[in-house]
GUPABA-456402 format. One record per residue (C-alpha): residue number from 1; y, x, z; residue in one letter. Coordinates in steps of 0.2 Angstrom, whole numbers, plus 5000, padded with zeros to 4 digits. Example, Ala and Ser with C-alpha at 12.3 -4.5 7.8 and 13.67 -1.06 7.14 Angstrom:
<rs>
<1,<4978,5062,5039>,a>
<2,<4995,5068,5036>,s>
</rs>
This chain:
<rs>
<1,<5940,5680,6017>,m>
<2,<5942,5671,6033>,t>
<3,<5927,5672,6045>,a>
<4,<5918,5656,6048>,p>
<5,<5920,5649,6066>,i>
<6,<5904,5647,6075>,r>
<7,<5903,5628,6081>,p>
<8,<5899,5624,6098>,p>
<9,<5881,5619,6102>,v>
<10,<5877,5605,6114>,g>
<11,<5863,5594,6120>,a>
<12,<5856,5580,6109>,a>
<13,<5859,5567,6122>,h>
<14,<5866,5566,6140>,a>
<15,<5862,5556,6156>,r>
<16,<5865,5554,6174>,i>
<17,<5853,5565,6184>,w>
<18,<5859,5562,6202>,g>
<19,<5871,5551,6212>,v>
<20,<5878,5552,6229>,g>
<21,<5891,5543,6240>,g>
<22,<5902,5545,6255>,y>
<23,<5908,5531,6266>,r>
<24,<5920,5534,6280>,p>
<25,<5914,5531,6298>,v>
<26,<5927,5518,6303>,r>
<27,<5922,5500,6298>,v>
<28,<5936,5488,6298>,v>
<29,<5932,5470,6299>,p>
<30,<5943,5456,6292>,n>
<31,<5947,5451,6310>,s>
<32,<5957,5467,6312>,e>
<33,<5968,5462,6298>,l>
<34,<5971,5443,6299>,v>
<35,<5985,5442,6312>,d>
<36,<5997,5452,6302>,r>
<37,<5995,5442,6286>,i>
<38,<5993,5425,6294>,d>
<39,<5975,5423,6287>,s>
<40,<5957,5421,6292>,s>
<41,<5940,5429,6290>,d>
<42,<5935,5413,6280>,e>
<43,<5950,5414,6268>,w>
<44,<5947,5432,6264>,i>
<45,<5929,5430,6261>,q>
<46,<5932,5415,6250>,s>
<47,<5945,5424,6240>,r>
<48,<5937,5441,6238>,s>
<49,<5919,5441,6245>,g>
<50,<5925,5455,6257>,i>
<51,<5918,5455,6275>,k>
<52,<5922,5473,6280>,t>
<53,<5929,5489,6272>,r>
<54,<5929,5508,6277>,r>
<55,<5945,5517,6281>,w>
<56,<5946,5536,6282>,a>
<57,<5952,5546,6297>,n>
<58,<5962,5561,6296>,d>
<59,<5947,5573,6293>,e>
<60,<5940,5562,6279>,e>
<61,<5952,5568,6266>,t>
<62,<5950,5565,6247>,v>
<63,<5943,5583,6246>,a>
<64,<5931,5582,6260>,e>
<65,<5924,5565,6255>,m>
<66,<5922,5571,6238>,s>
<67,<5912,5586,6243>,i>
<68,<5901,5576,6254>,a>
<69,<5897,5564,6240>,a>
<70,<5895,5578,6227>,a>
<71,<5882,5587,6239>,g>
<72,<5871,5572,6239>,k>
<73,<5873,5570,6220>,a>
<74,<5868,5588,6217>,l>
<75,<5853,5587,6229>,a>
<76,<5847,5571,6220>,h>
<77,<5849,5579,6203>,a>
<78,<5840,5595,6209>,g>
<79,<5855,5605,6203>,i>
<80,<5863,5620,6211>,a>
<81,<5882,5620,6212>,a>
<82,<5883,5636,6202>,d>
<83,<5875,5626,6187>,q>
<84,<5890,5615,6186>,i>
<85,<5900,5618,6171>,g>
<86,<5915,5607,6174>,c>
<87,<5921,5596,6188>,v>
<88,<5930,5579,6184>,i>
<89,<5939,5570,6198>,v>
<90,<5945,5552,6196>,s>
<91,<5958,5547,6209>,t>
<92,<5975,5539,6211>,v>
<93,<5976,5543,6230>,t>
<94,<5978,5562,6230>,h>
<95,<5996,5562,6234>,l>
<96,<6001,5579,6227>,k>
<97,<6007,5580,6209>,q>
<98,<5999,5597,6208>,t>
<99,<5988,5606,6209>,p>
<100,<5973,5594,6205>,s>
<101,<5962,5590,6219>,i>
<102,<5947,5594,6207>,a>
<103,<5951,5613,6208>,t>
<104,<5950,5613,6227>,e>
<105,<5934,5603,6227>,i>
<106,<5926,5614,6213>,a>
<107,<5930,5630,6223>,y>
<108,<5924,5623,6240>,k>
<109,<5907,5618,6232>,l>
<110,<5905,5634,6222>,g>
<111,<5904,5625,6206>,a>
<112,<5901,5637,6192>,g>
<113,<5901,5651,6205>,g>
<114,<5918,5644,6211>,g>
<115,<5926,5646,6194>,r>
<116,<5921,5630,6185>,a>
<117,<5935,5621,6175>,p>
<118,<5941,5606,6185>,a>
<119,<5954,5593,6182>,f>
<120,<5959,5575,6189>,d>
<121,<5959,5559,6179>,v>
<122,<5971,5545,6183>,s>
<123,<5963,5529,6177>,a>
<124,<5963,5519,6192>,a>
<125,<5947,5508,6194>,c>
<126,<5941,5512,6177>,a>
<127,<5942,5531,6181>,g>
<128,<5924,5534,6185>,f>
<129,<5919,5527,6168>,c>
<130,<5932,5537,6159>,y>
<131,<5926,5553,6168>,g>
<132,<5908,5548,6164>,l>
<133,<5912,5547,6145>,t>
<134,<5921,5564,6145>,l>
<135,<5906,5572,6154>,a>
<136,<5894,5564,6142>,s>
<137,<5904,5571,6127>,d>
<138,<5906,5588,6135>,m>
<139,<5887,5590,6137>,v>
<140,<5883,5584,6120>,r>
<141,<5898,5594,6113>,g>
<142,<5892,5610,6121>,g>
<143,<5907,5612,6133>,s>
<144,<5896,5612,6148>,a>
<145,<5878,5610,6152>,e>
<146,<5880,5600,6168>,y>
<147,<5896,5590,6173>,v>
<148,<5900,5584,6191>,l>
<149,<5910,5567,6190>,v>
<150,<5918,5561,6206>,i>
<151,<5927,5545,6210>,g>
<152,<5937,5546,6226>,v>
<153,<5950,5536,6235>,e>
<154,<5960,5534,6251>,r>
<155,<5968,5518,6247>,l>
<156,<5972,5514,6265>,s>
<157,<5986,5527,6263>,d>
<158,<5994,5516,6250>,l>
<159,<5990,5499,6258>,t>
<160,<6004,5488,6265>,n>
<161,<5995,5480,6280>,r>
<162,<6008,5466,6280>,d>
<163,<6005,5461,6261>,d>
<164,<5995,5445,6261>,r>
<165,<5990,5448,6243>,g>
<166,<5983,5466,6245>,t>
<167,<5981,5470,6264>,a>
<168,<5962,5465,6265>,f>
<169,<5957,5471,6247>,i>
<170,<5956,5490,6248>,f>
<171,<5944,5503,6256>,g>
<172,<5941,5521,6255>,d>
<173,<5926,5532,6250>,g>
<174,<5919,5544,6237>,a>
<175,<5905,5543,6224>,g>
<176,<5898,5557,6213>,a>
<177,<5886,5559,6199>,v>
<178,<5879,5574,6190>,v>
<179,<5878,5572,6171>,v>
<180,<5867,5584,6161>,g>
<181,<5856,5586,6145>,p>
<182,<5843,5574,6141>,s>
<183,<5829,5572,6127>,d>
<184,<5833,5554,6125>,t>
<185,<5849,5544,6126>,p>
<186,<5855,5540,6144>,g>
<187,<5873,5536,6142>,i>
<188,<5878,5523,6128>,g>
<189,<5894,5522,6118>,p>
<190,<5909,5519,6128>,v>
<191,<5920,5503,6124>,v>
<192,<5937,5508,6132>,w>
<193,<5955,5505,6130>,g>
<194,<5971,5500,6138>,s>
<195,<5984,5486,6138>,d>
<196,<6001,5493,6144>,g>
<197,<6010,5477,6141>,s>
<198,<6002,5472,6158>,k>
<199,<6006,5489,6167>,a>
<200,<6017,5480,6180>,d>
<201,<6003,5469,6186>,t>
<202,<5996,5483,6197>,i>
<203,<6008,5496,6203>,t>
<204,<6016,5506,6217>,q>
<205,<6031,5497,6225>,t>
<206,<6041,5513,6223>,e>
<207,<6040,5529,6213>,s>
<208,<6039,5546,6221>,w>
<209,<6056,5550,6213>,e>
<210,<6064,5536,6224>,a>
<211,<6059,5546,6240>,l>
<212,<6068,5562,6234>,r>
<213,<6080,5569,6247>,g>
<214,<6072,5560,6261>,g>
<215,<6080,5543,6257>,n>
<216,<6077,5533,6273>,a>
<217,<6081,5517,6265>,e>
<218,<6066,5518,6253>,v>
<219,<6049,5513,6261>,p>
<220,<6034,5523,6258>,f>
<221,<6026,5517,6242>,p>
<222,<6012,5505,6243>,t>
<223,<6001,5495,6231>,l>
<224,<6006,5478,6224>,r>
<225,<5997,5467,6213>,m>
<226,<5999,5451,6203>,e>
<227,<5982,5444,6208>,g>
<228,<5981,5429,6197>,q>
<229,<5987,5438,6182>,t>
<230,<5974,5452,6185>,v>
<231,<5960,5439,6189>,f>
<232,<5963,5430,6173>,r>
<233,<5963,5446,6162>,w>
<234,<5948,5453,6171>,a>
<235,<5938,5437,6169>,v>
<236,<5942,5433,6151>,w>
<237,<5944,5450,6143>,e>
<238,<5932,5461,6153>,m>
<239,<5917,5450,6149>,a>
<240,<5921,5453,6131>,k>
<241,<5921,5472,6134>,v>
<242,<5904,5470,6143>,c>
<243,<5897,5462,6128>,q>
<244,<5904,5475,6116>,q>
<245,<5896,5489,6127>,a>
<246,<5879,5480,6126>,l>
<247,<5881,5478,6107>,d>
<248,<5886,5496,6105>,a>
<249,<5871,5502,6115>,a>
<250,<5859,5490,6105>,g>
<251,<5853,5481,6120>,v>
<252,<5855,5463,6127>,t>
<253,<5857,5456,6144>,t>
<254,<5838,5453,6145>,e>
<255,<5836,5472,6143>,d>
<256,<5846,5476,6159>,l>
<257,<5839,5481,6175>,d>
<258,<5856,5481,6184>,a>
<259,<5874,5476,6181>,f>
<260,<5886,5487,6191>,i>
<261,<5904,5481,6188>,p>
<262,<5919,5488,6197>,h>
<263,<5920,5480,6214>,q>
<264,<5936,5472,6212>,a>
<265,<5933,5454,6218>,n>
<266,<5917,5444,6220>,m>
<267,<5924,5430,6211>,r>
<268,<5928,5441,6196>,i>
<269,<5910,5447,6196>,t>
<270,<5903,5430,6197>,d>
<271,<5914,5424,6182>,a>
<272,<5908,5439,6172>,m>
<273,<5890,5435,6176>,i>
<274,<5893,5417,6169>,k>
<275,<5902,5422,6154>,a>
<276,<5888,5435,6149>,l>
<277,<5875,5422,6153>,k>
<278,<5866,5436,6163>,l>
<279,<5848,5432,6167>,p>
<280,<5846,5427,6186>,a>
<281,<5833,5441,6188>,e>
<282,<5845,5455,6184>,v>
<283,<5852,5462,6200>,p>
<284,<5871,5463,6202>,v>
<285,<5881,5475,6213>,a>
<286,<5890,5467,6227>,r>
<287,<5895,5482,6237>,d>
<288,<5912,5475,6239>,i>
<289,<5906,5464,6253>,a>
<290,<5904,5479,6265>,e>
<291,<5915,5492,6257>,t>
<292,<5930,5483,6249>,g>
<293,<5938,5488,6233>,n>
<294,<5937,5507,6232>,t>
<295,<5944,5509,6214>,s>
<296,<5937,5524,6206>,a>
<297,<5924,5526,6219>,a>
<298,<5917,5509,6218>,s>
<299,<5904,5510,6204>,i>
<300,<5895,5526,6210>,p>
<301,<5895,5519,6228>,l>
<302,<5888,5503,6222>,a>
<303,<5875,5512,6211>,m>
<304,<5869,5523,6225>,e>
<305,<5867,5508,6237>,r>
<306,<5857,5498,6224>,m>
<307,<5845,5513,6221>,l>
<308,<5844,5516,6240>,e>
<309,<5840,5498,6244>,t>
<310,<5828,5496,6230>,g>
<311,<5838,5483,6221>,e>
<312,<5838,5495,6206>,a>
<313,<5826,5508,6201>,t>
<314,<5827,5526,6194>,s>
<315,<5825,5525,6175>,g>
<316,<5832,5507,6174>,g>
<317,<5845,5502,6161>,t>
<318,<5862,5497,6169>,a>
<319,<5878,5491,6162>,l>
<320,<5893,5498,6171>,v>
<321,<5911,5492,6169>,m>
<322,<5927,5498,6176>,g>
<323,<5944,5490,6175>,f>
<324,<5961,5491,6184>,g>
<325,<5979,5497,6184>,a>
<326,<5987,5501,6168>,g>
<327,<5979,5490,6163>,l>
<328,<5964,5501,6158>,v>
<329,<5945,5497,6155>,y>
<330,<5929,5506,6150>,a>
<331,<5911,5500,6149>,g>
<332,<5895,5508,6144>,q>
<333,<5876,5506,6146>,v>
<334,<5867,5520,6156>,i>
<335,<5850,5525,6162>,t>
<336,<5850,5525,6181>,l>
<337,<5846,5542,6189>,p>
</rs>
């Protein structure tokens, strides 16, 4: 007779216990960019809402920014690094195919005594929400008691400073959260998906394969985006996903204490607010004004800022929504740490 397999035993529920962020030291105002793209500060702000962004220096690597953000998240959660059972890093700007940057980060942090499982997620601007979903499932499924989720980008490395459509959009930074067991639900059901038919709307200009052999005729890959197509998709489709995430969690816009969408574009955020009929008293993350679009890092960075400034409070109910290249998306309702 075959012996029965003992099932994993996890927590009844999961929630975020701590959040932390890292913003590079260098502040880059619009005035530093406008000459190369024949633009103006006024035009950039009217099109995106961005006033400044942060660009990393040589020492502010993907790993080092992640470690700094993770340290703050661990301290906020009151959790020691050796209690972390897994490290998930969402990034599209770790420029090595292998090994994953998550393994380096986990080792340097001492996560799980330096031996915690660790892996990267490539889901662009939705990557943080993807990682959060995986972490919640791990905690509830018994794979880990505490999971560290990091969103980190050095998008300045892949930005074409002469591209009028993207040169002003992207910034660098890292945000991290600690997910762990909870007596009550703290992370709602995820509504996520992808639309590969629009994969070409946000992409690299060249593949890494094109650089093989040191081909001098191929420029270093940068990001390109069909802005109007992405704008229309985000405005019309992501508002629907937001509503589905609210419905799945059994809450309404009136129950929200904060709305924290991916910081892609202020006009997209305003359009989603209108489509959702979000009550005026619900605070909305607008971190993009000072930080730019930091892709996978944008939601945890915006979350940290809202909590630090008092715009949102610990224990409040927030809707988070990520969307980007792929095209991919994910949204869920959470309890703020």
